[in-house]
Biopython code that builds the backbone (N, CA, C, O; Angstrom):
import numpy as np
from Bio.PDB.StructureBuilder import StructureBuilder

atoms = [
    (1, "MET", "N", (0.815, -1.182, 0.000)),
    (1, "MET", "CA", (0.000, 0.000, 0.000)),
    (1, "MET", "C", (0.865, 1.255, 0.000)),
    (1, "MET", "O", (0.491, 2.260, -0.605)),
    (2, "LEU", "N", (1.980, 1.215, 0.649)),
    (2, "LEU", "CA", (2.874, 2.369, 0.685)),
    (2, "LEU", "C", (3.326, 2.751, -0.725)),
    (2, "LEU", "O", (3.410, 3.934, -1.056)),
    (3, "LEU", "N", (3.615, 1.744, -1.552)),
    (3, "LEU", "CA", (4.022, 2.010, -2.935)),
    (3, "LEU", "C", (2.898, 2.719, -3.692)),
    (3, "LEU", "O", (3.146, 3.696, -4.399)),
    (4, "ALA", "N", (1.674, 2.234, -3.546)),
    (4, "ALA", "CA", (0.535, 2.849, -4.232)),
    (4, "ALA", "C", (0.334, 4.287, -3.764)),
    (4, "ALA", "O", (0.083, 5.175, -4.579)),
    (5, "ASN", "N", (0.439, 4.519, -2.478)),
    (5, "ASN", "CA", (0.297, 5.882, -1.952)),
    (5, "ASN", "C", (1.374, 6.803, -2.510)),
    (5, "ASN", "O", (1.103, 7.948, -2.874)),
    (6, "SER", "N", (2.590, 6.292, -2.572)),
    (6, "SER", "CA", (3.703, 7.090, -3.109)),
    (6, "SER", "C", (3.499, 7.402, -4.586)),
    (6, "SER", "O", (3.721, 8.529, -5.028)),
    (7, "LEU", "N", (3.072, 6.388, -5.350)),
    (7, "LEU", "CA", (2.819, 6.599, -6.772)),
    (7, "LEU", "C", (1.705, 7.622, -6.979)),
    (7, "LEU", "O", (1.789, 8.483, -7.855)),
    (8, "GLY", "N", (0.669, 7.513, -6.166)),
    (8, "GLY", "CA", (-0.433, 8.464, -6.260)),
    (8, "GLY", "C", (0.018, 9.878, -5.953)),
    (8, "GLY", "O", (-0.386, 10.823, -6.632)),
    (9, "GLN", "N", (0.843, 10.029, -4.946)),
    (9, "GLN", "CA", (1.339, 11.364, -4.584)),
    (9, "GLN", "C", (2.242, 11.931, -5.670)),
    (9, "GLN", "O", (2.146, 13.111, -6.006)),
    (10, "VAL", "N", (3.113, 11.100, -6.216)),
    (10, "VAL", "CA", (3.980, 11.564, -7.303)),
    (10, "VAL", "C", (3.125, 11.946, -8.509)),
    (10, "VAL", "O", (3.413, 12.927, -9.194)),
    (11, "GLY", "N", (2.070, 11.166, -8.768)),
    (11, "GLY", "CA", (1.164, 11.498, -9.862)),
    (11, "GLY", "C", (0.544, 12.864, -9.676)),
    (11, "GLY", "O", (0.491, 13.660, -10.614)),
    (12, "TRP", "N", (0.071, 13.144, -8.458)),
    (12, "TRP", "CA", (-0.520, 14.456, -8.187)),
    (12, "TRP", "C", (0.522, 15.569, -8.334)),
    (12, "TRP", "O", (0.235, 16.630, -8.889)),
    (13, "ASP", "N", (1.728, 15.316, -7.834)),
    (13, "ASP", "CA", (2.789, 16.317, -7.949)),
    (13, "ASP", "C", (3.128, 16.598, -9.414)),
    (13, "ASP", "O", (3.334, 17.750, -9.796)),
    (14, "MET", "N", (3.184, 15.546, -10.234)),
    (14, "MET", "CA", (3.454, 15.728, -11.659)),
    (14, "MET", "C", (2.326, 16.527, -12.315)),
    (14, "MET", "O", (2.572, 17.372, -13.176)),
    (15, "ALA", "N", (1.100, 16.253, -11.904)),
    (15, "ALA", "CA", (-0.041, 16.997, -12.452)),
    (15, "ALA", "C", (0.070, 18.472, -12.113)),
    (15, "ALA", "O", (-0.170, 19.326, -12.967)),
    (16, "ARG", "N", (0.427, 18.775, -10.891)),
    (16, "ARG", "CA", (0.535, 20.174, -10.470)),
    (16, "ARG", "C", (1.679, 20.891, -11.190)),
    (16, "ARG", "O", (1.684, 22.117, -11.303)),
    (17, "LEU", "N", (2.639, 20.115, -11.669)),
    (17, "LEU", "CA", (3.746, 20.686, -12.443)),
    (17, "LEU", "C", (3.416, 20.784, -13.934)),
    (17, "LEU", "O", (4.210, 21.290, -14.727)),
    (18, "GLY", "N", (2.231, 20.290, -14.298)),
    (18, "GLY", "CA", (1.832, 20.327, -15.701)),
    (18, "GLY", "C", (2.362, 19.178, -16.535)),
    (18, "GLY", "O", (2.289, 19.218, -17.763)),
    (19, "ARG", "N", (2.888, 18.168, -15.894)),
    (19, "ARG", "CA", (3.436, 17.002, -16.595)),
    (19, "ARG", "C", (2.366, 15.911, -16.601)),
    (19, "ARG", "O", (2.476, 14.899, -15.909)),
    (20, "TYR", "N", (1.333, 16.149, -17.401)),
    (20, "TYR", "CA", (0.119, 15.365, -17.328)),
    (20, "TYR", "C", (0.280, 13.910, -17.766)),
    (20, "TYR", "O", (-0.304, 13.015, -17.155)),
    (21, "LYS", "N", (1.050, 13.668, -18.798)),
    (21, "LYS", "CA", (1.219, 12.281, -19.257)),
    (21, "LYS", "C", (1.962, 11.450, -18.210)),
    (21, "LYS", "O", (1.613, 10.294, -17.974)),
    (22, "GLN", "N", (2.968, 12.026, -17.595)),
    (22, "GLN", "CA", (3.673, 11.333, -16.515)),
    (22, "GLN", "C", (2.746, 11.132, -15.328)),
    (22, "GLN", "O", (2.726, 10.062, -14.720)),
    (23, "ALA", "N", (1.989, 12.151, -15.004)),
    (23, "ALA", "CA", (1.053, 12.070, -13.884)),
    (23, "ALA", "C", (0.074, 10.929, -14.087)),
    (23, "ALA", "O", (-0.209, 10.170, -13.160)),
    (24, "LEU", "N", (-0.438, 10.812, -15.295)),
    (24, "LEU", "CA", (-1.411, 9.775, -15.592)),
    (24, "LEU", "C", (-0.804, 8.382, -15.400)),
    (24, "LEU", "O", (-1.456, 7.490, -14.856)),
    (25, "ARG", "N", (0.413, 8.201, -15.837)),
    (25, "ARG", "CA", (1.066, 6.891, -15.670)),
    (25, "ARG", "C", (1.220, 6.526, -14.193)),
    (25, "ARG", "O", (0.952, 5.389, -13.804)),
    (26, "TYR", "N", (1.647, 7.473, -13.381)),
    (26, "TYR", "CA", (1.804, 7.205, -11.948)),
    (26, "TYR", "C", (0.464, 6.888, -11.296)),
    (26, "TYR", "O", (0.351, 5.948, -10.509)),
    (27, "CYS", "N", (-0.535, 7.670, -11.627)),
    (27, "CYS", "CA", (-1.857, 7.454, -11.028)),
    (27, "CYS", "C", (-2.457, 6.121, -11.460)),
    (27, "CYS", "O", (-3.052, 5.415, -10.646)),
    (28, "GLN", "N", (-2.306, 5.777, -12.724)),
    (28, "GLN", "CA", (-2.835, 4.501, -13.210)),
    (28, "GLN", "C", (-2.157, 3.331, -12.487)),
    (28, "GLN", "O", (-2.819, 2.358, -12.124)),
    (29, "GLN", "N", (-0.863, 3.425, -12.282)),
    (29, "GLN", "CA", (-0.154, 2.379, -11.538)),
    (29, "GLN", "C", (-0.680, 2.281, -10.117)),
    (29, "GLN", "O", (-0.885, 1.182, -9.601)),
    (30, "ALA", "N", (-0.897, 3.420, -9.488)),
    (30, "ALA", "CA", (-1.389, 3.436, -8.112)),
    (30, "ALA", "C", (-2.769, 2.783, -8.017)),
    (30, "ALA", "O", (-3.016, 1.972, -7.125)),
    (31, "VAL", "N", (-3.659, 3.138, -8.935)),
    (31, "VAL", "CA", (-5.012, 2.564, -8.913)),
    (31, "VAL", "C", (-4.965, 1.059, -9.133)),
    (31, "VAL", "O", (-5.679, 0.312, -8.463)),
    (32, "ARG", "N", (-4.129, 0.606, -10.067)),
    (32, "ARG", "CA", (-4.006, -0.850, -10.306)),
    (32, "ARG", "C", (-3.579, -1.577, -9.033)),
    (32, "ARG", "O", (-4.148, -2.611, -8.681)),
    (33, "ILE", "N", (-2.590, -1.041, -8.355)),
    (33, "ILE", "CA", (-2.107, -1.678, -7.123)),
    (33, "ILE", "C", (-3.197, -1.673, -6.064)),
    (33, "ILE", "O", (-3.437, -2.689, -5.413)),
    (34, "LEU", "N", (-3.853, -0.543, -5.891)),
    (34, "LEU", "CA", (-4.908, -0.447, -4.879)),
    (34, "LEU", "C", (-6.052, -1.405, -5.173)),
    (34, "LEU", "O", (-6.622, -1.990, -4.253)),
    (35, "GLN", "N", (-6.393, -1.569, -6.447)),
    (35, "GLN", "CA", (-7.440, -2.524, -6.802)),
    (35, "GLN", "C", (-6.987, -3.954, -6.535)),
    (35, "GLN", "O", (-7.764, -4.777, -6.052)),
    (36, "GLN", "N", (-5.740, -4.244, -6.847)),
    (36, "GLN", "CA", (-5.208, -5.600, -6.634)),
    (36, "GLN", "C", (-5.219, -5.982, -5.161)),
    (36, "GLN", "O", (-5.513, -7.127, -4.818)),
    (37, "ILE", "N", (-4.902, -5.036, -4.296)),
    (37, "ILE", "CA", (-4.853, -5.359, -2.868)),
    (37, "ILE", "C", (-6.196, -5.105, -2.176)),
    (37, "ILE", "O", (-6.351, -5.374, -0.985)),
    (38, "GLY", "N", (-7.162, -4.583, -2.938)),
    (38, "GLY", "CA", (-8.497, -4.378, -2.387)),
    (38, "GLY", "C", (-8.624, -3.182, -1.468)),
    (38, "GLY", "O", (-9.544, -3.127, -0.652)),
    (39, "ASP", "N", (-7.732, -2.234, -1.581)),
    (39, "ASP", "CA", (-7.789, -1.034, -0.742)),
    (39, "ASP", "C", (-8.660, 0.006, -1.423)),
    (39, "ASP", "O", (-8.306, 0.518, -2.485)),
    (40, "LYS", "N", (-9.796, 0.320, -0.819)),
    (40, "LYS", "CA", (-10.722, 1.296, -1.391)),
    (40, "LYS", "C", (-10.584, 2.676, -0.759)),
    (40, "LYS", "O", (-11.195, 3.632, -1.237)),
    (41, "HIS", "N", (-9.808, 2.797, 0.287)),
    (41, "HIS", "CA", (-9.741, 4.061, 1.019)),
    (41, "HIS", "C", (-8.926, 5.133, 0.299)),
    (41, "HIS", "O", (-9.259, 6.315, 0.385)),
    (42, "TYR", "N", (-7.873, 4.745, -0.404)),
    (42, "TYR", "CA", (-7.039, 5.742, -1.077)),
    (42, "TYR", "C", (-7.411, 5.897, -2.551)),
    (42, "TYR", "O", (-7.019, 6.870, -3.196)),
    (43, "GLN", "N", (-8.170, 4.931, -3.082)),
    (43, "GLN", "CA", (-8.541, 4.995, -4.497)),
    (43, "GLN", "C", (-9.258, 6.291, -4.882)),
    (43, "GLN", "O", (-8.936, 6.864, -5.922)),
    (44, "PRO", "N", (-10.220, 6.777, -4.083)),
    (44, "PRO", "CA", (-10.888, 8.028, -4.490)),
    (44, "PRO", "C", (-9.926, 9.202, -4.652)),
    (44, "PRO", "O", (-10.112, 10.046, -5.529)),
    (45, "THR", "N", (-8.918, 9.253, -3.822)),
    (45, "THR", "CA", (-7.939, 10.333, -3.912)),
    (45, "THR", "C", (-7.179, 10.256, -5.227)),
    (45, "THR", "O", (-6.991, 11.267, -5.905)),
    (46, "VAL", "N", (-6.746, 9.058, -5.582)),
    (46, "VAL", "CA", (-5.994, 8.890, -6.831)),
    (46, "VAL", "C", (-6.912, 9.100, -8.034)),
    (46, "VAL", "O", (-6.509, 9.695, -9.034)),
    (47, "LEU", "N", (-8.140, 8.610, -7.933)),
    (47, "LEU", "CA", (-9.088, 8.824, -9.025)),
    (47, "LEU", "C", (-9.368, 10.305, -9.226)),
    (47, "LEU", "O", (-9.542, 10.760, -10.356)),
    (48, "ASP", "N", (-9.413, 11.055, -8.137)),
    (48, "ASP", "CA", (-9.578, 12.501, -8.226)),
    (48, "ASP", "C", (-8.401, 13.121, -8.981)),
    (48, "ASP", "O", (-8.591, 13.988, -9.834)),
    (49, "SER", "N", (-7.205, 12.679, -8.667)),
    (49, "SER", "CA", (-6.015, 13.179, -9.372)),
    (49, "SER", "C", (-6.088, 12.830, -10.858)),
    (49, "SER", "O", (-5.779, 13.660, -11.713)),
    (50, "MET", "N", (-6.499, 11.598, -11.157)),
    (50, "MET", "CA", (-6.624, 11.188, -12.556)),
    (50, "MET", "C", (-7.683, 12.022, -13.275)),
    (50, "MET", "O", (-7.499, 12.414, -14.427)),
    (51, "GLY", "N", (-8.784, 12.289, -12.590)),
    (51, "GLY", "CA", (-9.823, 13.127, -13.181)),
    (51, "GLY", "C", (-9.286, 14.506, -13.525)),
    (51, "GLY", "O", (-9.573, 15.050, -14.591)),
    (52, "TYR", "N", (-8.512, 15.057, -12.622)),
    (52, "TYR", "CA", (-7.906, 16.369, -12.861)),
    (52, "TYR", "C", (-6.986, 16.326, -14.086)),
    (52, "TYR", "O", (-7.013, 17.227, -14.924)),
    (53, "VAL", "N", (-6.180, 15.276, -14.181)),
    (53, "VAL", "CA", (-5.252, 15.145, -15.304)),
    (53, "VAL", "C", (-6.023, 15.029, -16.618)),
    (53, "VAL", "O", (-5.718, 15.726, -17.586)),
    (54, "TYR", "N", (-7.017, 14.151, -16.645)),
    (54, "TYR", "CA", (-7.815, 14.008, -17.863)),
    (54, "TYR", "C", (-8.482, 15.331, -18.249)),
    (54, "TYR", "O", (-8.542, 15.687, -19.426)),
    (55, "TRP", "N", (-8.975, 16.043, -17.253)),
    (55, "TRP", "CA", (-9.613, 17.331, -17.508)),
    (55, "TRP", "C", (-8.613, 18.295, -18.153)),
    (55, "TRP", "O", (-8.941, 18.986, -19.117)),
    (56, "GLN", "N", (-7.403, 18.334, -17.616)),
    (56, "GLN", "CA", (-6.363, 19.210, -18.163)),
    (56, "GLN", "C", (-5.987, 18.810, -19.583)),
    (56, "GLN", "O", (-5.595, 19.657, -20.386)),
    (57, "LEU", "N", (-6.105, 17.527, -19.894)),
    (57, "LEU", "CA", (-5.776, 17.031, -21.237)),
    (57, "LEU", "C", (-6.952, 17.177, -22.211)),
    (57, "LEU", "O", (-6.836, 16.836, -23.388)),
    (58, "GLY", "N", (-8.075, 17.682, -21.712)),
    (58, "GLY", "CA", (-9.243, 17.830, -22.568)),
    (58, "GLY", "C", (-10.018, 16.548, -22.781)),
    (58, "GLY", "O", (-10.869, 16.471, -23.668)),
    (59, "ARG", "N", (-9.731, 15.546, -21.976)),
    (59, "ARG", "CA", (-10.418, 14.252, -22.082)),
    (59, "ARG", "C", (-11.538, 14.226, -21.035)),
    (59, "ARG", "O", (-11.446, 13.545, -20.013)),
    (60, "TYR", "N", (-12.584, 14.982, -21.321)),
    (60, "TYR", "CA", (-13.629, 15.244, -20.342)),
    (60, "TYR", "C", (-14.433, 14.003, -19.959)),
    (60, "TYR", "O", (-14.814, 13.859, -18.797)),
    (61, "ARG", "N", (-14.696, 13.118, -20.896)),
    (61, "ARG", "CA", (-15.434, 11.894, -20.589)),
    (61, "ARG", "C", (-14.619, 11.042, -19.612)),
    (61, "ARG", "O", (-15.166, 10.525, -18.638)),
    (62, "ASP", "N", (-13.322, 10.894, -19.865)),
    (62, "ASP", "CA", (-12.460, 10.122, -18.963)),
    (62, "ASP", "C", (-12.404, 10.770, -17.580)),
    (62, "ASP", "O", (-12.414, 10.083, -16.559)),
    (63, "ALA", "N", (-12.344, 12.094, -17.562)),
    (63, "ALA", "CA", (-12.331, 12.814, -16.278)),
    (63, "ALA", "C", (-13.613, 12.541, -15.508)),
    (63, "ALA", "O", (-13.573, 12.238, -14.315)),
    (64, "ALA", "N", (-14.748, 12.647, -16.187)),
    (64, "ALA", "CA", (-16.033, 12.403, -15.534)),
    (64, "ALA", "C", (-16.128, 10.972, -15.019)),
    (64, "ALA", "O", (-16.675, 10.733, -13.943)),
    (65, "ASP", "N", (-15.598, 10.025, -15.780)),
    (65, "ASP", "CA", (-15.610, 8.618, -15.344)),
    (65, "ASP", "C", (-14.806, 8.429, -14.060)),
    (65, "ASP", "O", (-15.242, 7.725, -13.149)),
    (66, "CYS", "N", (-13.640, 9.053, -13.990)),
    (66, "CYS", "CA", (-12.813, 8.952, -12.779)),
    (66, "CYS", "C", (-13.525, 9.550, -11.579)),
    (66, "CYS", "O", (-13.555, 8.956, -10.502)),
    (67, "TYR", "N", (-14.097, 10.726, -11.774)),
    (67, "TYR", "CA", (-14.809, 11.373, -10.672)),
    (67, "TYR", "C", (-16.018, 10.550, -10.240)),
    (67, "TYR", "O", (-16.313, 10.461, -9.048)),
    (68, "GLN", "N", (-16.721, 9.946, -11.204)),
    (68, "GLN", "CA", (-17.875, 9.127, -10.860)),
    (68, "GLN", "C", (-17.456, 7.891, -10.060)),
    (68, "GLN", "O", (-18.129, 7.511, -9.102)),
    (69, "ARG", "N", (-16.354, 7.271, -10.453)),
    (69, "ARG", "CA", (-15.838, 6.120, -9.695)),
    (69, "ARG", "C", (-15.459, 6.545, -8.281)),
    (69, "ARG", "O", (-15.696, 5.813, -7.320)),
    (70, "ALA", "N", (-14.870, 7.730, -8.160)),
    (70, "ALA", "CA", (-14.507, 8.239, -6.831)),
    (70, "ALA", "C", (-15.763, 8.464, -5.989)),
    (70, "ALA", "O", (-15.780, 8.139, -4.802)),
    (71, "VAL", "N", (-16.811, 9.019, -6.599)),
    (71, "VAL", "CA", (-18.073, 9.234, -5.889)),
    (71, "VAL", "C", (-18.624, 7.910, -5.384)),
    (71, "VAL", "O", (-19.031, 7.804, -4.227)),
    (72, "GLU", "N", (-18.639, 6.907, -6.243)),
    (72, "GLU", "CA", (-19.173, 5.594, -5.866)),
    (72, "GLU", "C", (-18.394, 4.979, -4.709)),
    (72, "GLU", "O", (-18.986, 4.441, -3.773)),
    (73, "LEU", "N", (-17.069, 5.060, -4.772)),
    (73, "LEU", "CA", (-16.249, 4.508, -3.688)),
    (73, "LEU", "C", (-16.474, 5.269, -2.384)),
    (73, "LEU", "O", (-16.584, 4.663, -1.318)),
    (74, "CYS", "N", (-16.541, 6.582, -2.469)),
    (74, "CYS", "CA", (-16.783, 7.385, -1.265)),
    (74, "CYS", "C", (-18.143, 7.057, -0.667)),
    (74, "CYS", "O", (-18.305, 7.025, 0.553)),
    (75, "ASP", "N", (-19.105, 6.817, -1.525)),
    (75, "ASP", "CA", (-20.439, 6.436, -1.059)),
    (75, "ASP", "C", (-20.370, 5.109, -0.307)),
    (75, "ASP", "O", (-20.960, 4.960, 0.763)),
    (76, "GLU", "N", (-19.648, 4.151, -0.876)),
    (76, "GLU", "CA", (-19.455, 2.845, -0.215)),
    (76, "GLU", "C", (-18.797, 3.000, 1.151)),
    (76, "GLU", "O", (-19.161, 2.324, 2.113)),
    (77, "LEU", "N", (-17.829, 3.894, 1.218)),
    (77, "LEU", "CA", (-17.055, 4.086, 2.441)),
    (77, "LEU", "C", (-17.742, 5.012, 3.443)),
    (77, "LEU", "O", (-17.310, 5.127, 4.590)),
    (78, "GLY", "N", (-18.797, 5.662, 3.009)),
    (78, "GLY", "CA", (-19.477, 6.614, 3.891)),
    (78, "GLY", "C", (-18.704, 7.907, 4.072)),
    (78, "GLY", "O", (-18.891, 8.618, 5.059)),
    (79, "ASP", "N", (-17.842, 8.208, 3.125)),
    (79, "ASP", "CA", (-16.998, 9.410, 3.193)),
    (79, "ASP", "C", (-17.713, 10.544, 2.463)),
    (79, "ASP", "O", (-17.503, 10.747, 1.267)),
    (80, "ARG", "N", (-18.547, 11.270, 3.174)),
    (80, "ARG", "CA", (-19.362, 12.318, 2.556)),
    (80, "ARG", "C", (-18.529, 13.521, 2.116)),
    (80, "ARG", "O", (-18.851, 14.167, 1.119)),
    (81, "TYR", "N", (-17.479, 13.817, 2.842)),
    (81, "TYR", "CA", (-16.657, 14.964, 2.498)),
    (81, "TYR", "C", (-15.984, 14.770, 1.133)),
    (81, "TYR", "O", (-16.107, 15.611, 0.242)),
    (82, "ARG", "N", (-15.273, 13.650, 0.988)),
    (82, "ARG", "CA", (-14.591, 13.402, -0.290)),
    (82, "ARG", "C", (-15.596, 13.168, -1.421)),
    (82, "ARG", "O", (-15.326, 13.492, -2.577)),
    (83, "LYS", "N", (-16.752, 12.606, -1.078)),
    (83, "LYS", "CA", (-17.805, 12.434, -2.073)),
    (83, "LYS", "C", (-18.236, 13.790, -2.616)),
    (83, "LYS", "O", (-18.375, 13.967, -3.826)),
    (84, "ALA", "N", (-18.446, 14.737, -1.722)),
    (84, "ALA", "CA", (-18.844, 16.077, -2.143)),
    (84, "ALA", "C", (-17.783, 16.726, -3.025)),
    (84, "ALA", "O", (-18.112, 17.394, -4.005)),
    (85, "LEU", "N", (-16.529, 16.534, -2.683)),
    (85, "LEU", "CA", (-15.442, 17.094, -3.507)),
    (85, "LEU", "C", (-15.455, 16.497, -4.897)),
    (85, "LEU", "O", (-15.304, 17.211, -5.888)),
    (86, "ALA", "N", (-15.637, 15.178, -4.972)),
    (86, "ALA", "CA", (-15.658, 14.504, -6.282)),
    (86, "ALA", "C", (-16.860, 14.950, -7.107)),
    (86, "ALA", "O", (-16.751, 15.118, -8.321)),
    (87, "ILE", "N", (-18.006, 15.143, -6.457)),
    (87, "ILE", "CA", (-19.195, 15.624, -7.170)),
    (87, "ILE", "C", (-18.947, 17.031, -7.712)),
    (87, "ILE", "O", (-19.317, 17.342, -8.844)),
    (88, "ALA", "N", (-18.326, 17.864, -6.906)),
    (88, "ALA", "CA", (-18.027, 19.231, -7.347)),
    (88, "ALA", "C", (-17.091, 19.219, -8.554)),
    (88, "ALA", "O", (-17.274, 19.994, -9.493)),
    (89, "CYS", "N", (-16.104, 18.352, -8.527)),
    (89, "CYS", "CA", (-15.173, 18.255, -9.656)),
    (89, "CYS", "C", (-15.881, 17.739, -10.900)),
    (89, "CYS", "O", (-15.577, 18.174, -12.010)),
    (90, "THR", "N", (-16.813, 16.826, -10.729)),
    (90, "THR", "CA", (-17.579, 16.307, -11.855)),
    (90, "THR", "C", (-18.336, 17.451, -12.524)),
    (90, "THR", "O", (-18.442, 17.508, -13.749)),
    (91, "GLY", "N", (-18.852, 18.345, -11.716)),
    (91, "GLY", "CA", (-19.586, 19.495, -12.253)),
    (91, "GLY", "C", (-18.707, 20.422, -13.063)),
    (91, "GLY", "O", (-19.163, 21.036, -14.028)),
    (92, "ASP", "N", (-17.438, 20.524, -12.673)),
    (92, "ASP", "CA", (-16.507, 21.380, -13.431)),
    (92, "ASP", "C", (-16.290, 20.807, -14.808)),
    (92, "ASP", "O", (-15.541, 21.376, -15.602)),
]
sb = StructureBuilder()
sb.init_structure("model")
sb.init_model(0)
sb.init_chain("A")
sb.init_seg("    ")
for serial, (resi, resn, name, xyz) in enumerate(atoms, 1):
    if name == "N":
        sb.init_residue(resn, " ", resi, " ")
    sb.init_atom(name, np.array(xyz, "f"), 0.0, 1.0, " ", f" {name:<3s}", serial, name[0])
structure = sb.get_structure()
């Protein structure tokens, strides 16, 4: 899980630097690992980062899909705060 968290953080950092293709690769790796180990708690955060990257790349459908997956996971986890953030991003 530590590796997935690190990859997700590096992905977000790359996104904030405008290095979107690199960011996407890191985030995709993080999500794959989190899905493999069944960790749903950090997935919404990484999916949010991926949504942001897709949005910046003009891939709006992919961005909306990531945000929707994050909403669904937050709903499962009962995390209303992060759910609200993901819904707000979907609206953007």
